[in-house]
N, C-alpha and C positions, 0 to 999 in steps of 0.2 A: 659171704651170703650164703644162705643154706637152702635149699629146696624142702618144702614141708609137704607133706600128704596129710589130709584129715578127713574124717567124715563128720559131716552135717546133718543136723534134724532140724525142720522147721515145721510151724503152723503157717501154713501158706494164706490163711485168711485175709491178714492184713496187709499182702503183700501184691505188687502188679506183676510179680514172678520173680525168679532167681536173678534173670541178667540185668544190669545196671542200665537205668534209664535217664532220658534227660531231665524228667520230671517223676515225681512220685515215688514211694517206698520200693524198694527192692531188697532181695536177700544178700545179692553180691554187694551193694552200697553199705548194708549194716555190717558186714563182714570187715570190709576194707574200711569203715571208719573205726571199729575196734581195734584192728590191726594198727591203724596210726595212731590211736590213743594208747596202747600198751608199749609200741615200739618207739614211737616217734618219727617213723618212716612213711612216706607214700608207699603202698603194698597194693597190686594187683592180685586179684584173685582169680581163678580160674577153674570153672566147675564141668563136671562131668555131663551133665544135662542141664538146659534151659528150661526149667518147668514154667509154667504159665501162670497167670493170676489166680488165687484160690487154690492150687496145687500144692500138695503137702510132701514132705521127704523125712523119712528115717534114716535113710543111707544115701544121700547125695555126697561125692566125693570132691574135694576140693585141692587143690595146689596153689602154693603161693612163695615168694622167695623173700626172705628178710633176714637181717641179722639180729641175733638174740643169745646172750652169753649165760643164760641162767638155766638153761636144761628144758626139755620138751615137755615134760609135766607141768613145770613151772608157767612155760607158755600157754598150756591148755586151762590152767587153772584163772590165768589172770584174762584171758582171752572170753571165758565163759562169764565172769565177773563183769566185762566190758559189754558183752552182746545183750541185746534185749531179751525179755523173758520169752519171746516167740521163737528163738534161736538158740542152738547149744551146739557146740562141737562134742561129739561122743569120744574121739581119739585124735591123736596127734602124733606124728613121728616124721624124722627126716628121711626122705629119699630121694636121691639123688638122681636126675633125668627124668623125672617121673611127669607124665601129663595125664590128667584125670579123663579125658576125652579120647585122644588118640590111642592110649594104652589098652583101653577097655574091651572086653571081649564080648560083654553082654550087660542088657539091664533087664531089671526087674521090677514090674510094677504091680499094685494091688488096688482093685477098685471094692468098694463098700456100698452094699445095697441092703436098705431095711424093707422088706417086702410087708404085704398087707398092715400098712400104717394108715389107717382111715383118719387118726387124729395124731399129728407129728410130734416128735419128742423134741424139744427145743436144744436140750443138750446134745442132741446128734447131730444138730443141723448142719454143724460147721464140717462135720465128718463124714457122714452118707448121705446117698441120694434114697429119699424115702417117696415110695412108690405105695399106691392104694390098693393094688393086685397082688395075688400070690404069684410065684412062679414055679414053672415046671423045670427044675435043675436038670433031671435027666435030659430034656430036649434041650435044654441050652448047653449042656457038655457035649451033645451029639452035633450041635453047630459048632462050638468052640474046638472041637478035635479036628476039623476041616483047615483050622490055618495053621496046623503044625507043619513045619518042615518050610523050604525056601519057595516064596511065590511072590505073586506082585500083588502088593497091596494098596494099588491106585485107588481102590473103592474107599480105602479109610484115612486118607492124606494125602497132602501134597510134601514132595521133598525139601527140605530146607535150601537147598540149590542143585542144578542141574535139573534132571530128568527121571533119575533112577529112582523105581518104586519098588524094588525087588528087595526084600529083607528075609532073614531068617529066623523063625519063630521055634524056640526050645519048649517052652510050656504056654499050654493055654486050658485053664480049668477053673471050673466054679465049685466052691466048697459051700455046704450049708454048717452054721455052727449058732450056738447061743450067744447073744451080745447081753450088753448090761441091761439094756432095756427090751431085750425081745429077740425072736429070731433074726438072724442076719445070713446074708448071702455075698460072698468074698470071690472074686474074680482075680486069679493070679496069672500074668501073662509074662515071658520073659523073650528077649530077641537081640539080635545083634545091635539093632537100633531101630528107633521108630519115626514115622511120618509123623508131621504136625498133626496133632488131634488124632492120631491113628487109635489110642486105646480109647478113648472116650466116643469115638465113633463106633469103634467094635462093640464097647458096650452098650451102647444104646439099639444097635441091632440085635443083640443077644437076648436082652431084657424083653425086646418086641417077640422074641420065640418064646421066651419063658412065660409071657402074658397070653400066648395065642393069638398075637395079632399078625404073626409071619411065620411061615413053615420053616423046617429046615431046608428043604429044596428053595425055596426063596431066596433064604438067606445064602445058599451055596451059589445059585445063579448070580446074585449081587454081588458077591465075593468074586466070583470068576470073571465078570464083566469088566473087573480093573478101571471102572469108572466113579468119579467122585459124585456123578450125578445120581448113581445108585444107593448111596447113603443117606443115613439120617442125620439130624443135627447134632452134635457132639453131646455126650452125658454131662450134666452139669460138674463142675471141676471139683467142689469140695470131697466127694467120695474116693478121688485118685492119690496114691501115695507112691512116691519114689520109694522103693524098698530096699534095691542093693544094687550095685555095680560089681559086675565080676570082672577079675583081672587075672592073668597069666600068674602061677605059681613063680616065686624066686627062681631064677634061672631058667625057666622054662623059655623055649624057641615057639614061635607061633607065627601063622599066618592067618589072616580073616580078610575074605574078599579078595584075596589076591595083594594084601597088603603086608609087608614086612615091617618091623618096627623102623628099618633104616630109609623105608619108602617116603615118598609124598604122603601127607596125612589122607586118610578117605574123607569121603562125605558122610560126616556122622551129625547126628542132632537127636535130641531126646525128645519124648513126647510133650508137648506145651500144654 
């Protein structure tokens, strides 16, 4: 029995989320079904994050234990043949004692917005939040910079367990670029971990700043209040992508929020 580490990409449109549920289609259930089909063994899959319904991934990291005698490349090939078209394994290798959630140092997300879209683009409806107003990206970045560092992010979500809402944000920035069907604004954020719906609530409030519906000062006041009552509704899920999960380099010793690799696992959850 070997421990495997793999990177997973999926279009979240047709799923109720990553985590297996009693009913409904999930990413975890589809991957476990493919593993059963190719190995003949019931296999449990653990993911780095429990993305919610409609949320996509290009860099979800998973782990599972299985008996396989034909090499890592062969396992990657047969699994991708067994998986549905909206899920694919990007890489796979054996890594003993690896845990995708508890070993992670940080997660990075991207949220894509198509501004000034009075007429929607149907081909982008699964991948972006399309809004009719132009966005002031400079003002949005002025507000986004306030999130950098260690703060209480209770305004943007609830913790998965307990009461700790403090997180460390390493990157928080908007970028403009030309997309396939017109101008795009993409928000990138990397943090140690995320509260439930944290990224999508941040995006809603930053977009309101960009539309001129809220000032940077109002955003700062709501953020510092550390109260979920100050937040708006989460942005639509289809604009959100789990891009990457960052891990220590081989042999690197690390501590994160007082957690050592041989200690009890911390309270960690990905954005839903």
